[in-house]
N, C-alpha and C positions, 0 to 999 in steps of 0.2 A: 921725785921727793919730797917731802911736805914734812917738814920742821915746825912746833911750835914750842916757842922758847919764852920761858918764864920769870920774870924778876921782880924785885920788890919788897920779897920778905925779909924778916928778921925780928930781931927783941922788939918788944915795945911795953909799956905800962899800961893799966887800966884806965881807959879814960883817954887813950893817944889813938894816934892817923897809923896809916900805912896804905901805900897805894901800890898797887899789883897792875905790873903789865905783861900782857901774850902779844906778842910777836911773831906771825904764823909767815914761814917761808917759803918756797917755793914755787914752782908753776903752777900757779891759782889763778882758777876760769870765772870760781863763784862760791862764795861760803855763805852758806844759809840762815848758821847760826852759831854763836861760841859762848861755852859756859864755863864758871867756874865751882866746881867742885871743893871740898875739902873732908877731910877724915881724920879724926883722933884716937889718938891710940887705943884700942878694942873696940873701936866704934866702927860703923861702916860708912860708907863713902857716902854723902849727901848734895843735894844741889844748891849751890847758894844762889845764884842767881844765872841767866840769862838773856841774851839782846840775840836778836834780830836781825837781818839784814833789814826787815821792813820796820829798825827800832823798836819791836815790841820789846817791854823785860817784864820778867817774872824775879821774883823775892823769896828765899824760904822764909818763914814768918818770924823768924829769929833775929834776923837782919832786917827785917822792912825799917826803915826811917835811918837807919846807921852806916848804910852798903849802899852805893851807885856803882852801877856797871854802865861804860861806856865804849863807843867804838868808834875806832875811824878808821872807814871804807877805806882810803885814800892809803894808809899805810898798813893795813890788814897789821889794826892793831887793837886789845880789846883793852879795860883798866878798869881795875877793883878800884874805888874809894872805899875805904872802912874806917871810919868816926865812930866815935865810944868802943875801943875795945873791951871786948870782956875778957878773963881770963878763961871762958867757953868756946870762946872762940883761938883758941889757939887749936892749929893743925897743920897738916900739910897742906895746902891749895892749890888745884889744878887744873888748866885749862885744858879744854876740850872743845873740838871744833867739828864740825859738817862742812867738806871740803869736797869743791870738784875740781882735776885739775885739766891740761891741757890732754893728756894721755889716759886721762878716767873721765868717759860721760856720767858715771854713777857717782854720788854722793858718797864718800867714806865717809867714816868715823877720826878721831886723833887725838891722841891724851900728849901733854907735855909730859915732862918728867915730874913737875914740882918744883913747890918753895915752900920753904918754914915760916909759915909765922906763930910765934910765941909772943903769949901777954903774959906779963909779970912782973912784979915788983922784984 
């Protein structure tokens, strides 16, 4: 069984910072990529940032230069450092990963439950 557990969300003022973490638990053989998505009320889900185990990263245009995604392969954890936060960054942020387990030779896609980020005065 694979679980993605997010932490680090909360309320922050505009211009502030938050650091989100996503820990992958289970009998993991390999992780090909982990990404953060977000969904604001009334909006569709959008990709915020993705990192592959080859350390390739890509970001949404709206967060480039402000957000940084990083991965600790030894701990199966990915972090999203969010700086210079804006009210429009308010959303539920969810972790998504492509994972291969000992019981399944195929990479499967998994989601965490999400964590709320609110940027407001």
